[in-house]
C-alpha positions, 0 to 999 in steps of 0.5 A: 344083093341085099333080101329082107323078109315079113309077114303082113296081114292087111284086111281088104277095108284096111287096104281100100284106105291105101289105095284110095291114097288116103295112105300111101306108105306101109311099115312092116318090121321084117324078120330080121328087126329092119323098119320098112318103109315104101309104096302102099302100090309095090302091094297090088299084084297081091291084092284079092279079095281078103286084103294082102296077107303071106309072107314077102321077100323084098330084094334091094341094090346095093344101094338100098334101091328095091328090085322085086317084092316077091310072095315067098313060102 
């Protein structure tokens, strides 16, 4: 299983654009330089009043299908 780590900081106001569907995908550059594009809906469990902030780890199967997205320590 492959995993990629990245940091993310999206303000609450900015995340509203994702939530309302004006923007559907998040694009980030991982710590190893990999560019990731994924549906903003995957971040919903991590939204707070401040938005989405923190370090995350995304795991993929052998077919590059998302297996999990978690906040990392």
